[in-house]
C-alpha positions as a printed Julia matrix, in Angstrom:
164×3 Matrix{Float64}:
 101.9    94.16  112.35
 105.38   95.03  113.43
 108.22   97.41  112.72
 109.47   95.15  109.93
 106.25   95.65  107.97
 106.45   99.41  108.42
 110.07   99.39  107.21
 109.07   97.3   104.21
 106.32   99.73  103.16
 108.6   102.73  103.65
 111.32  100.95  101.7
 108.92  100.43   98.8
 108.13  104.15   98.76
 111.84  104.98   98.87
 112.55  103.12   95.61
 111.94  105.16   92.45
 110.29  102.37   90.45
 107.79  101.34   93.12
 107.11  104.93   94.16
 106.37  105.95   90.56
 104.15  102.91   90.04
 102.28  103.49   93.3
 101.76  107.18   92.41
 100.45  106.18   89.0
  97.98  103.74   90.59
  96.81  106.37   93.08
  96.21  108.82   90.23
  94.3   106.21   88.25
  96.97  105.43   85.68
  96.84  102.0    84.08
  99.36  102.51   81.32
 103.02  101.49   81.34
 103.2    99.94   84.82
 106.19   97.82   85.67
 105.11   94.24   86.47
 108.08   93.88   88.81
 107.13   97.04   90.72
 103.48   95.92   90.86
 104.53   92.58   92.4
 106.68   94.4    94.97
 103.8    96.74   95.85
 101.39   93.82   96.14
 103.86   92.05   98.44
 103.92   95.1   100.67
 100.16   95.47  100.64
 100.21   98.73   98.67
  98.6    97.35   95.5
  96.05   94.71   94.62
  94.95   93.06   91.4
  91.27   92.23   90.9
  89.88   89.21   89.03
  89.94   91.2    85.75
  93.68   91.81   86.07
  93.2    95.49   86.9
  95.59   96.9    89.43
  94.62   99.46   92.05
  96.46  101.2    94.85
  95.58  100.2    98.41
  96.42  103.31  100.45
  94.32  101.9   103.32
  97.48   99.95  104.13
  98.86  103.14  105.71
  95.81  103.41  107.98
  96.2    99.77  109.01
  99.88  100.21  109.81
  99.18  103.37  111.78
  96.42  101.73  113.8
  98.58   98.73  114.55
 101.54  100.79  115.7
  99.7   103.59  117.5
  99.25  103.37  121.23
  96.1   104.38  123.03
  95.24  108.06  122.86
  96.68  110.1   125.69
  94.04  111.13  128.2
  93.8   114.9   128.55
  91.78  117.02  130.91
  89.27  119.46  129.4
  91.64  122.31  130.34
  94.55  120.66  128.54
  92.42  120.22  125.42
  91.49  123.92  125.44
  95.13  124.95  125.91
  96.26  122.69  123.04
  93.58  124.26  120.85
  94.54  127.88  121.49
  98.29  127.63  122.23
 100.74  126.35  119.63
 104.4   126.21  120.64
 103.55  128.4   123.62
 101.99  131.13  121.46
  98.34  132.08  121.51
  96.92  131.5   118.03
  93.62  133.26  118.72
  91.76  134.42  121.77
  88.91  132.12  122.76
  85.57  133.79  122.23
  83.65  131.8   124.82
  84.33  133.11  128.29
  84.84  129.68  129.88
  87.58  128.79  127.38
  89.11  132.26  127.52
  89.36  131.94  131.32
  91.26  128.66  131.0
  93.77  130.33  128.68
  94.04  133.45  130.84
  94.58  131.42  134.03
  97.39  129.6   132.25
  98.97  132.88  131.13
  98.61  134.36  134.63
 100.94  131.64  135.94
 103.85  133.61  134.44
 103.42  136.18  137.16
 104.6   135.25  140.63
 102.16  135.93  143.45
 103.32  138.75  145.71
 105.61  140.3   143.1
 104.84  143.72  141.67
 105.58  144.27  137.99
 106.09  147.44  136.0
 103.76  147.72  133.0
 106.65  147.31  130.57
 107.63  144.01  132.25
 104.04  142.79  132.02
 104.03  143.73  128.33
 107.23  141.79  127.67
 105.87  138.7   129.44
 102.56  138.87  127.57
 104.19  139.51  124.2
 105.71  136.04  124.51
 102.15  134.71  124.2
 100.63  137.1   121.66
 101.49  140.3   119.81
  98.38  142.03  121.16
  99.76  142.15  124.69
  97.55  145.14  125.58
  94.39  143.09  124.99
  95.8   140.22  127.03
  96.68  142.62  129.86
  93.18  144.07  129.75
  91.58  140.59  129.81
  93.73  139.58  132.78
  92.74  142.69  134.72
  89.06  142.4   133.77
  88.98  138.78  134.99
  90.72  139.73  138.29
  93.77  137.61  137.49
  95.98  140.73  137.59
  95.39  143.85  139.61
  96.63  147.29  138.69
  97.46  150.49  140.48
  99.01  153.18  138.35
 101.52  151.41  136.11
 102.19  148.61  138.59
 100.61  145.16  138.26
 100.49  142.12  140.5
  98.87  138.75  140.3
  95.61  138.69  142.21
  93.92  135.48  141.02
  94.32  132.11  139.43
  95.92  128.89  140.6
  98.89  129.06  142.95
 101.42  126.22  143.13
 102.33  125.33  146.7
């Protein structure tokens, strides 16, 4: 399969007559179907006629096109998979309940803080709010897991991965 076949299928769905006919077939309609539209759909692999003359939609054509055009799945490390699960567009959707997954997320968040730099609590809050609205819980998790240390209202990074 090639790009031309994909364009052909998309073109069929762009035309009102073939789109309406395809939708009717998908929904089980057998009434007033345009023979011309049915022939076009059959040519694009989106419809098939059985030996009784009954037409049916063939939505599996989409799966076939997708498989043919999709490349191999991108290899991701276990850490990357956890981060993609809990972070969407850089925001934490939910805090991981299992400690091992929560640590992966927290180590990632701790990277925002530069080693050796001391931060006022309000600056820590601003940085953490970028990840989640419950910045106080995030701050507490980071301190509890020794990724941030605290003295008074001053914080500094005390754990996690350091880029050299």
